Every structure is written in C-alpha cells, then in structure tokens.
DOZAGU-949283 format. One record per residue (C-alpha): residue number from 1; x, y, z. Coordinates in pm, whole numbers. Layout:
N
+------+--------+--------+--------+
! nudo !     px !     py !     pz !
+------+--------+--------+--------+
!  NUM !      X !      Y !      Z !
...
+------+--------+--------+--------+
END
This chain:
275
+------+--------+--------+--------+
! nudo !     px !     py !     pz !
+------+--------+--------+--------+
!    1 !  17741 !  14673 !   3053 !
!    2 !  17685 !  14973 !   3287 !
!    3 !  18055 !  15040 !   3282 !
!    4 !  18040 !  15059 !   2904 !
!    5 !  17738 !  15285 !   2909 !
!    6 !  17931 !  15529 !   3122 !
!    7 !  18210 !  15556 !   2862 !
!    8 !  18026 !  15852 !   2700 !
!    9 !  17806 !  16077 !   2899 !
!   10 !  17478 !  16244 !   2782 !
!   11 !  17670 !  16574 !   2783 !
!   12 !  17934 !  16431 !   2551 !
!   13 !  17666 !  16305 !   2312 !
!   14 !  17530 !  16659 !   2301 !
!   15 !  17882 !  16796 !   2227 !
!   16 !  17916 !  16549 !   1937 !
!   17 !  17578 !  16640 !   1799 !
!   18 !  17670 !  17008 !   1827 !
!   19 !  17993 !  16947 !   1632 !
!   20 !  17797 !  16774 !   1353 !
!   21 !  17565 !  17070 !   1323 !
!   22 !  17843 !  17328 !   1336 !
!   23 !  18104 !  17164 !   1106 !
!   24 !  17884 !  16966 !    874 !
!   25 !  17531 !  17101 !    891 !
!   26 !  17382 !  16774 !   1005 !
!   27 !  17117 !  16830 !   1265 !
!   28 !  17063 !  16522 !   1480 !
!   29 !  16940 !  16724 !   1788 !
!   30 !  16577 !  16612 !   1747 !
!   31 !  16659 !  16239 !   1729 !
!   32 !  16564 !  16015 !   2008 !
!   33 !  16853 !  16053 !   2259 !
!   34 !  16846 !  15696 !   2382 !
!   35 !  16876 !  15535 !   2034 !
!   36 !  17145 !  15780 !   1910 !
!   37 !  17351 !  15728 !   2231 !
!   38 !  17322 !  15350 !   2191 !
!   39 !  17464 !  15372 !   1831 !
!   40 !  17740 !  15611 !   1928 !
!   41 !  17843 !  15377 !   2209 !
!   42 !  17830 !  15080 !   1978 !
!   43 !  18069 !  15251 !   1729 !
!   44 !  18295 !  15372 !   2016 !
!   45 !  18355 !  15018 !   2138 !
!   46 !  18355 !  14860 !   1791 !
!   47 !  18640 !  15092 !   1683 !
!   48 !  18813 !  15050 !   2027 !
!   49 !  18843 !  15421 !   2085 !
!   50 !  19093 !  15525 !   2354 !
!   51 !  18914 !  15843 !   2479 !
!   52 !  18624 !  16063 !   2406 !
!   53 !  18858 !  16352 !   2312 !
!   54 !  19032 !  16131 !   2051 !
!   55 !  18694 !  16003 !   1919 !
!   56 !  18571 !  16358 !   1879 !
!   57 !  18886 !  16483 !   1716 !
!   58 !  18874 !  16201 !   1467 !
!   59 !  18506 !  16266 !   1373 !
!   60 !  18577 !  16639 !   1319 !
!   61 !  18911 !  16606 !   1132 !
!   62 !  18904 !  16279 !    939 !
!   63 !  18652 !  16297 !    655 !
!   64 !  18653 !  15920 !    601 !
!   65 !  18582 !  15855 !    968 !
!   66 !  18312 !  16125 !    973 !
!   67 !  18136 !  15936 !    688 !
!   68 !  18165 !  15615 !    892 !
!   69 !  18019 !  15793 !   1197 !
!   70 !  17716 !  15917 !   1012 !
!   71 !  17661 !  15585 !    842 !
!   72 !  17666 !  15407 !   1182 !
!   73 !  17431 !  15647 !   1365 !
!   74 !  17172 !  15663 !   1081 !
!   75 !  16969 !  15350 !   1060 !
!   76 !  16996 !  15138 !    744 !
!   77 !  16781 !  14838 !    797 !
!   78 !  16586 !  14754 !    477 !
!   79 !  16491 !  14478 !    236 !
!   80 !  16294 !  14450 !    -86 !
!   81 !  15920 !  14420 !    -52 !
!   82 !  15956 !  14446 !    327 !
!   83 !  15609 !  14398 !    484 !
!   84 !  15460 !  14241 !    171 !
!   85 !  15101 !  14320 !    270 !
!   86 !  15191 !  14692 !    258 !
!   87 !  15331 !  14655 !   -101 !
!   88 !  15022 !  14453 !   -197 !
!   89 !  14805 !  14752 !    -77 !
!   90 !  15025 !  14987 !   -296 !
!   91 !  14974 !  14752 !   -590 !
!   92 !  14601 !  14692 !   -552 !
!   93 !  14469 !  15018 !   -406 !
!   94 !  14702 !  15316 !   -417 !
!   95 !  14891 !  15294 !   -748 !
!   96 !  14589 !  15208 !   -965 !
!   97 !  14420 !  15523 !   -838 !
!   98 !  14730 !  15730 !   -931 !
!   99 !  14741 !  15547 !  -1263 !
!  100 !  14468 !  15785 !  -1388 !
!  101 !  14710 !  16080 !  -1349 !
!  102 !  14918 !  16196 !  -1654 !
!  103 !  15234 !  16176 !  -1446 !
!  104 !  15313 !  16026 !  -1108 !
!  105 !  15569 !  16175 !   -869 !
!  106 !  15674 !  15965 !   -574 !
!  107 !  15901 !  16070 !   -281 !
!  108 !  16071 !  15793 !    -88 !
!  109 !  16216 !  15967 !    209 !
!  110 !  16483 !  15788 !    404 !
!  111 !  16547 !  15543 !    122 !
!  112 !  16866 !  15398 !    272 !
!  113 !  17042 !  15154 !     32 !
!  114 !  16749 !  15159 !   -215 !
!  115 !  16576 !  14825 !   -176 !
!  116 !  16235 !  14992 !   -135 !
!  117 !  16288 !  15223 !   -438 !
!  118 !  16354 !  14925 !   -666 !
!  119 !  16054 !  14742 !   -518 !
!  120 !  15823 !  15028 !   -607 !
!  121 !  15984 !  15051 !   -955 !
!  122 !  15899 !  14686 !  -1014 !
!  123 !  15540 !  14728 !   -920 !
!  124 !  15506 !  15039 !  -1134 !
!  125 !  15649 !  14840 !  -1436 !
!  126 !  15405 !  14556 !  -1368 !
!  127 !  15111 !  14801 !  -1358 !
!  128 !  15238 !  14954 !  -1681 !
!  129 !  15293 !  15293 !  -1504 !
!  130 !  15673 !  15307 !  -1486 !
!  131 !  15706 !  15504 !  -1819 !
!  132 !  15506 !  15800 !  -1666 !
!  133 !  15644 !  15785 !  -1311 !
!  134 !  15938 !  15932 !  -1127 !
!  135 !  16065 !  15815 !   -788 !
!  136 !  16269 !  16066 !   -582 !
!  137 !  16465 !  15850 !   -333 !
!  138 !  16629 !  16062 !    -75 !
!  139 !  16840 !  16003 !    235 !
!  140 !  17057 !  16204 !    470 !
!  141 !  17352 !  15972 !    427 !
!  142 !  17549 !  16009 !     96 !
!  143 !  17727 !  15676 !    150 !
!  144 !  17410 !  15465 !    136 !
!  145 !  17296 !  15659 !   -169 !
!  146 !  17612 !  15578 !   -355 !
!  147 !  17537 !  15212 !   -279 !
!  148 !  17168 !  15247 !   -392 !
!  149 !  17266 !  15398 !   -721 !
!  150 !  17469 !  15091 !   -809 !
!  151 !  17144 !  14884 !   -817 !
!  152 !  17333 !  14579 !   -689 !
!  153 !  17232 !  14371 !   -390 !
!  154 !  17368 !  14054 !   -238 !
!  155 !  17277 !  13743 !   -427 !
!  156 !  17220 !  13570 !    -94 !
!  157 !  16923 !  13789 !    -27 !
!  158 !  16739 !  13704 !   -349 !
!  159 !  16558 !  13402 !   -211 !
!  160 !  16399 !  13610 !     69 !
!  161 !  16326 !  13900 !   -168 !
!  162 !  16165 !  13668 !   -415 !
!  163 !  15939 !  13531 !   -143 !
!  164 !  15845 !  13884 !    -31 !
!  165 !  15775 !  13977 !   -394 !
!  166 !  15532 !  13687 !   -441 !
!  167 !  15358 !  13763 !   -113 !
!  168 !  15315 !  14124 !   -231 !
!  169 !  15122 !  14007 !   -527 !
!  170 !  15401 !  13970 !   -787 !
!  171 !  15337 !  13703 !  -1045 !
!  172 !  15647 !  13726 !  -1262 !
!  173 !  15966 !  13534 !  -1223 !
!  174 !  16149 !  13762 !   -984 !
!  175 !  16487 !  13666 !  -1131 !
!  176 !  16387 !  13831 !  -1460 !
!  177 !  16458 !  14165 !  -1296 !
!  178 !  16824 !  14114 !  -1229 !
!  179 !  17128 !  13944 !  -1368 !
!  180 !  17351 !  13743 !  -1139 !
!  181 !  17705 !  13873 !  -1122 !
!  182 !  17911 !  13646 !   -891 !
!  183 !  17780 !  13718 !   -541 !
!  184 !  17574 !  14019 !   -655 !
!  185 !  17250 !  14064 !   -831 !
!  186 !  17237 !  14363 !  -1061 !
!  187 !  16891 !  14507 !  -1125 !
!  188 !  16793 !  14622 !  -1469 !
!  189 !  16866 !  14973 !  -1597 !
!  190 !  16499 !  15022 !  -1687 !
!  191 !  16403 !  15002 !  -1314 !
!  192 !  16677 !  15245 !  -1219 !
!  193 !  16603 !  15483 !  -1498 !
!  194 !  16298 !  15622 !  -1309 !
!  195 !  16468 !  15669 !   -980 !
!  196 !  16655 !  15987 !   -880 !
!  197 !  16881 !  15935 !   -573 !
!  198 !  16975 !  16246 !   -387 !
!  199 !  17058 !  16372 !    -49 !
!  200 !  16783 !  16540 !    157 !
!  201 !  16787 !  16619 !    526 !
!  202 !  16430 !  16590 !    669 !
!  203 !  16540 !  16802 !    971 !
!  204 !  16671 !  17109 !    785 !
!  205 !  16580 !  17089 !    414 !
!  206 !  16255 !  17215 !    255 !
!  207 !  15998 !  17073 !     30 !
!  208 !  16136 !  17041 !   -324 !
!  209 !  15837 !  16926 !   -535 !
!  210 !  15469 !  16827 !   -515 !
!  211 !  15400 !  16453 !   -494 !
!  212 !  15103 !  16219 !   -528 !
!  213 !  15263 !  15957 !   -297 !
!  214 !  15514 !  16009 !    -15 !
!  215 !  15667 !  15707 !    168 !
!  216 !  15865 !  15744 !    488 !
!  217 !  15853 !  15415 !    670 !
!  218 !  16047 !  15354 !    995 !
!  219 !  16226 !  15689 !   1009 !
!  220 !  15998 !  15895 !   1242 !
!  221 !  16034 !  15644 !   1517 !
!  222 !  16385 !  15772 !   1571 !
!  223 !  16268 !  16130 !   1614 !
!  224 !  16127 !  16304 !   1916 !
!  225 !  15769 !  16440 !   1911 !
!  226 !  15855 !  16792 !   1801 !
!  227 !  16070 !  16671 !   1511 !
!  228 !  15799 !  16423 !   1406 !
!  229 !  15549 !  16711 !   1389 !
!  230 !  15791 !  16919 !   1186 !
!  231 !  15852 !  16638 !    937 !
!  232 !  15487 !  16557 !    897 !
!  233 !  15420 !  16920 !    815 !
!  234 !  15694 !  16899 !    550 !
!  235 !  15522 !  16597 !    400 !
!  236 !  15183 !  16772 !    410 !
!  237 !  15333 !  17071 !    224 !
!  238 !  15482 !  16838 !    -31 !
!  239 !  15167 !  16628 !    -95 !
!  240 !  14902 !  16717 !   -352 !
!  241 !  14533 !  16702 !   -262 !
!  242 !  14413 !  16339 !   -277 !
!  243 !  14782 !  16228 !   -253 !
!  244 !  14885 !  15940 !    -28 !
!  245 !  15121 !  15936 !    270 !
!  246 !  15262 !  15600 !    386 !
!  247 !  15438 !  15555 !    722 !
!  248 !  15595 !  15258 !    906 !
!  249 !  15413 !  15002 !   1111 !
!  250 !  15491 !  15174 !   1440 !
!  251 !  15420 !  15524 !   1312 !
!  252 !  15101 !  15720 !   1289 !
!  253 !  14942 !  16041 !   1175 !
!  254 !  14657 !  16005 !   1426 !
!  255 !  14793 !  16233 !   1702 !
!  256 !  14898 !  16503 !   1461 !
!  257 !  14689 !  16826 !   1410 !
!  258 !  14705 !  16733 !   1036 !
!  259 !  14506 !  16409 !   1085 !
!  260 !  14172 !  16593 !   1029 !
!  261 !  14281 !  16650 !    663 !
!  262 !  14348 !  16276 !    605 !
!  263 !  14155 !  15957 !    580 !
!  264 !  14323 !  15628 !    664 !
!  265 !  14314 !  15323 !    434 !
!  266 !  14182 !  15047 !    667 !
!  267 !  14441 !  14805 !    813 !
!  268 !  14738 !  14995 !    663 !
!  269 !  14951 !  15283 !    772 !
!  270 !  14856 !  15474 !    456 !
!  271 !  14656 !  15794 !    467 !
!  272 !  14487 !  15988 !    186 !
!  273 !  14485 !  16370 !    184 !
!  274 !  14116 !  16464 !    160 !
!  275 !  14127 !  16836 !    212 !
+------+--------+--------+--------+
END
C-alpha cells in the first residue's frame, strides 16, 4: 500500500490541480488534500497508468479522459430520501413555513446525479407546493448533471428508495412516481419540470439568485476551513431573511462568524436566517 501511495507525490497532486485551474478553470486547490490525493491515486491505479507524465498529458489533452478525471475526483454518493429524518423535517417543519410564500426558490448545491432534487420535488408535490416552486440543482461536474436530467435511476434501487420515502413521511405508493423501463425507473416529467439542472462551481462562481431554502449536504466536508468559510458566505449572500440553510450530518455553521445570524432547528443540521 505504501508503495502505491508513493506513486504520485504531494507535489505532483499540486501540479495536476494547477493544470485543472489553468486549462479548464476548475479550482480544486481548497479541497481537502488527503481526500483528493486518495481519489487521484485510485484512478491512477484503476486505469493502470504507466507514469505520472503520461497521466498528466492525458488529462490535459484528451477531453474524454479529462471528464472521467473530474467525475472520479468529485464525490457522487447519493440516494433518494437519504437520511429520511432530515426529509421528514423538511416535510413537517421547513416547507410548510415556506408554503405561505407566493413563490419558493430552492438551491440544491452539489446535486450530483439528482436523487435529492427528485426527492424534494416529490415532497413539494405532496404538500401541493410544486406548482409554485423552482429547484435550482447545481453541480461542478457536467457529466453527473447530464445523468440527472434524464430522470432515470436503477430499478434495483427502488426498494431502498421506497423504504426511505416511507420513513421520511411519504404515504403514497412510491411506484406511482415512476414508470419501469427494463432495468431503469423513469421519474415523471411533472417532477422534473420544476428542476433546473446547471453547472455551478462553489469555489469560483458567484451568487445567482435569492433563495428561501439552500441545501448543500456532504460537500463542505471535502473542503478546507478557508474554503468552507468562503462557501458559507456565498450561501449567506444567496439566502433571503428567514430562509433556511441545510447542511450534511458532519457539517456545521456553529464555528462560522455567520452563526450569530442563524438559529438552528433542534436535532437537525438546518439553520434559519434570523437577521
């Protein structure tokens, strides 16, 4: 294992990240070094690369391989209604409060392949709020967004997703939201019609709207402290007064200078902007 870890040095990781910024405008320099190095090494051995020089050349000159590289080093672990208790809180506490607004704008940052976006769309439909809502689902990685926009997920996942849905407070027949298509489940166009998928880089892009709810779960854990602060400031700029910010289970607003402007919902990683 140690021998494998020495295949690419920290300095070479820095060189690759510099290339990505220079050639493609992707800034990974604030990402946690250990986790990004682990992923680069995994891809390096997975694709049986011969040398670092060749690996670097391929990333910089082969567009298809560059896409693969970005896909592998950005994290795409997600499922529908993941952490059902969190979604139950959205259903019971957060969205009914926002339901009094004439229009609801939601930003889902780091949406990956879209499971979370469709989960929120389902809850909005059940609360009769979908017609006056818009979900902006953004990710750095265009490959996962293409997949998300197809609104198709593996049929083999549906049993798990259905269980999550019921635990999150869903009372309908989950299969009424999709049609089975061989090994794929295709979710209804109505759910997709209120989701806008687009690329957004949390590191370098600016705020693009004002939202009543921002969700960014399990993304900040891959950033260093400075970048976390920068992204939280971006969310703060993008969030209306009395809006909600939801983070992942291992993430917090508590140590941020912004925390004084927010009040946390007990037992959940959801904060309401109070000033």
